[in-house]
C-alpha positions, 0 to 999 in steps of 0.5 A: 749719482747714486749713493750705492757706490763703492766709496760711501758718499756723504751726500747725494744730489737730489735731481728734480725736473727744474724748469729752464732758466730762460724761456728760449728753446734749443734746436740742438736736441732735435737736430743732434739726437742719435747722430749715428742714425740721423746724420749718417743716413742723411749725409753719408753714402760710404760703406761701413768698410770705407768708414773704417779709417787707418790707425794713426801709426799708419797715417798721421791724420787718423781722424780723417773726415768721413766725407771724402769730397770737399763740400761747397763753401759755406755748407756748415751745419749751422747754415742749414737752419732755415729760420736763422736767415729770417732773424735779423735779415735782410736788415743786417743793421738790426743785428749790428745795432743789437750788438752795439747796444748790448755787447759793446756799450752795454746801454741801459734799458732806459737809454735804449728806449730813449735812443729808439724814440729819437731814432724813430723821429727821423727814421725807421729804428730797427727796434721800438723798445728795449723789450723789442731788442731783447726779444729779437736776441732771444729769438736767435736759435744759433748759440742757444744752449739753455741753462738747466739746474739740479739740486744737491743736499747733504744726505747720510743714513744716520738717525738724527740725534734729538739731543744734538743740534743739526747744523743748518748746512745739513739742511741747505739745498744747493742749486747748481746751474749748468749748460749741456757740455756736449752741445757746447763742445759740438758748437765749438767744433763746428764754429767756422771761425775756428777753421784755421785754428783747430787740429783734428789729429795729434801731430809731432812737430820738429824744427829745422834742427830736428828738435821736437817742438811743443806748441798747441795741445795736440802736439803733446804726448798726452793726446798722442797716447790717448789716440793710441788707446782709442785706436787700439779699440776696434769700436773707436778705431779711427775716431777724432779725439776731442780733449775736454779742458775744464777750469774753475775758480771762485771769484768775488764780484763785490766786497763792499756789498757782502763779499758776493762770490760765484763759482764759475765752471768753464770749458774748452777743447784741446783741438783749438790752438792756444792763441784762440783760447787766449784770445777769448773768441768763444774758445772758452765757454761758461758752462756752469755755476757751482754751489758754494756751501757755507756754514757758521764759524763753529762748524766751518772746520768740522770734518763733516762739513769739509768732507761735504764741501769737497764731495759737493764739488765732485758730485756736481762736476760729475753730474754736469759732465755726464752728457759727455760720458756716452761719447767717451766710449761710443763715437758720435758724428760731429761737424767740424770747423772745416765743413767735414763730419767726423767720428769723435771720441770725447775724453777729459783733458787738462784742468785749469786751476790754481793751487787751492783748487788743485788741492780740492780737485785732486783730493790731496791735503794742503801743502802736498803736491797734487802730481807726485807723492813727495812728502810735504816737508821735502817736496823736491826729494828725488824719491817721489813717484807720480800719483795715479788712480791705481796707486791711490786705490792700492794704498787705500786698501792697505792704509786707513784714512789717517795714514793716507792723510799723514804719509801720502797727503791723500784725502781717502774719503772723497771720490773724485769726479774723474772716477765716473769717466774713462781714461782719466787720471786727475793727478796727471790732468792738472795743467801747469799754471803760469799765473799762480805758480810762477808769476803771482806765486813764486815771484811776487809772493815769495821772491819779492817778499823775501827781498823785502824781508832781507832789506828790512833785516839788514837795515832795520827801521827807517833805513830799510824803509828808505831803501824800499822807497828808493827801489820804488823810485827806481821802478818809477824811473824806467823809461816809457815802453809799450805795455809797461805798467808804472808804479808811481806810488810804490808797490803797496797795493791792497790787492795785486792782480796778475797784470801787476805782477807781470809788470813788476817782473819787467823792471824789478831786477835792475831796481834791486841791483846794489841793495841785495847780494849778487846771489839774490840777483842771480836767483831772481834772474834765473827764475825770471828766465825760467818764467819767460822760457815757460811762457814761449808760444813754442818750446823745443827740446833744446828750449826745455834744456834751457828751462831745466838749466834755469831751474837748476840755477834758481835752486842753486842760488836761492840758498842765499835766502836760507844763508841770510836767515830769511827762509828755513827751507824751500818745501813750497808747493808752488815752487815745487810745481816748477820741477814738473814743467818739463814733463807737463810741457811734453804732455800738453804743449806750451803752458800759455794755452792752459794758464789760469789767466785765461779763466780769470780774464773770462771772469770779467765777461762771464761773471763780473760784467753780467753781475753789474748789469743785474739789479742785484736782486737774485742776480744769478738768473739774470747773469745766466740770461745775459750770458746766453744773449751774449753767446747768441750774438757772438754766434750770429756774428760768426754766421753773418761774417761767414756769409759775407754780410759783415765786412771785417775792418780794413783799416790800416796804419798811417804815418801821422804828420805834424805841422813842422816841415821845411828845409834841412837847415830849418829843421836842423835849427828847430831840433838843435842838431847842427849836423842834421843836414850833413847826416842826411846827405851822407845817408843819401850818398850811401843809399843812392850812390854807386861809386863808393866802396862797401867798406867805406866809412862815413868819416872817409867821405868828403863833404864835397862828394855829398849831394846838395839838397838845398831845395829838399822839403822834410816832413816830421812824424810823431811815430812809426809802426813796427810790425813783427812776429811775436806769438808769445806776446799779447798780439793778433791771432796770427802772432803779429805784433804792432808797436809804435816807435815814438819820437816827439818833442811834445808827447801828449802835451808833456815831456819829449819822448824819443824811443830806443830801437833795435836796428839791423845794420849788418844782417842781424838775426845771428843768435851766436852774436851779442844781441843777435847782431843788432845795434841799439839806437835812440830815435831822436827824429822820425822824418821823411822826404822825397829825393829823385822821385824816391820816398825815403822814410828815415830816423835820426839816431844816437847810437849805443854801444856795449859797455863790455868790449867782449860783448858779454852779458852782466853775470849777475842780471844776465842782461847786456849793458850799453852806453851812449856812443861818442866820437871825438867827444861828440854824440855818434849820430846817423840817419838810417832808413826805417826799413832797418828798424826791427822793433822798439827796445827798452833800456832801464838805467843802471842805478849803481849805489846812489839813490834816485833823485826824488824829483826825477821823472821817467821822461828824463831817465835816458838823458840823466843816466849814463849806463843802461841794461838792455831789458830782455824782460820787457816782453817775450820777443825781447827775451827771445832776441836779447 
């Protein structure tokens, strides 16, 4: 960064020839230098004309591989390294031992030495000491991208005033550590583990109803427009576009020992599918630690220090990303995960950040919108226009710094890092942030706090606190369900995590029903719908209409907080951000692939755990070394897996049995269900008999017509697995979710548990029917038997019915209400085949106006209450179905 730029900088980086933090060397520079000269001459035989590929308007896959013929399996660039095969080979167990001790168990150095000593007494340990193990990891060349650093210091041209003391921050030298982002990107592109989860060209997806669908980033309009611009330039025509996704956020590793903060910078590429980025399989990489400028309190609010702090960020980021700059204008050859080489053009893509970070990145004033020019006092005004680099430049030439600040919320004396790079409008590139804008921001920090304020205003003192305590007990009374977080001690946490807020969203609406006006229920219900729609894995134009409808309802109903005197207005940046979501989804695809929860989760592996492994004496360099070793082992795992030397786990699911088995009559007595034998016989009658009518009801069947089962042996089971496709939820990389349905009278030495289930009794899945045509039952028993040589896994269920005869949702919460079904004053029970069970379903009580008994356990809720909401907010798959 030169100080001779059009916009004066308040400091310039002092670049020095610092030694690398680690002693390892990298093979990248020699192998990847001058890719046009080296790789093209060695690999390609096509003529220059043959490498000129058709533009995207003529061909959907304009980023075609340069090498037309399919390469042999395993011909990836990484596999051509002759040294790697000798590292950890042929003793593959040495690698697995290193991975177990360093990655999985994080064993201390002393314990590693002790383990190796014990191992050597009875066999040949793969390492002699912890130093031997560390040296073996450091010797790996795969994944070896060394850490570098540069120095940054405040600089101005003014002559110091001897009568004015110079603040210490002006003399402080800041060291910024980073890894070459170009090498990181190239490693990502050629990672064979990403072969099935990488897009090499923009594409447009349409569903069966011809609705445009947005999912992964390459399905969005922004990438499409970037590819158009690249295709129009003859020098870049036909190149694959590689969007560079960045993310940064300060994180605290220890409050007790002095509020130790770090400022990590992460990188990903937009070609990766969202589920890979969320799964943390190397799809998001740590590439830097930014400097944090600090000063005494008397200077912390000075204009000079705040300006320096902002420019420190932008100058450091521009310097770190500078290795990518040539490849943003001149294509370079890269190896891709599918084994093909392609010309690639890099470009700055979305930036993942929470609102304070967005303020810093975009150079705006706090409480303004970083994407549009709406005034901070009326952010939802319709007269605003999008912020652009050109617009900033135009108004910067007409207005002074004070006018820019007051009228446009623009910090005019800071040069954003994007000014160094082509095709980069930072205001457009700020990604939607589900976690901080919607979940923790609008829901937890706004709506929940407003509800608390309303209750305390309407019921001052002890009465209001008693209501809040009862709301806590209501949430604690929610029946058990997969991934359901409990709040047994209320919501009085000192620090809320994103997971806490997500868990609260699942049970909050039903818990406040009866204590707040219906308009508040509708406002919160509408906002929850907006959140769950925005968190879908794939969003269509029809879904966007639903999203906009939910937002409009939220804006309409939230006025109740104003009417009740809780809020004076709603000009709040995080709530206002929701109005930009339809536009951002069309630009970048589904927001769940660009959420700050991805970088926050990365903090744990990249910052907090390495810090805990350090000796706390100048820990940053130790943390860098730990990260480099972890990356090497991760890259080695991909390499050995691709070679077939590491077999993936083939463990399947099993149906666990308990000791109880016996005849139908014995089981009937043990579980206190006198009709159990009759119900099993009716099940077999309808399953196996061929002489009954399709419309024949259970009540029409005479007992004498049912099969006799005197010698039948029945086995009872703890649980059954339900496997279904739910890509929007936290699940496997292919979007398959496995949930356990439990039915036991002694669960974990505690109370009995019988989960509720969603059953397909008559061709469910019709979205035009209530609950998509599915029926709800409670699994009182899971059992199996063999009859006439056929294995029958079954469930004894107690049916629930909709409380509304017309099958309508509750108008205030938007959820269905169900109740247990009785026939002739007896529970309506049935035996069903487990193949008819779609998945578990969560029921939460309708509490009415009566306080929850203090001694009521969540284990008893399904027995104690009569009416239940079908909780569509339990998970995303439930929301899509219910």
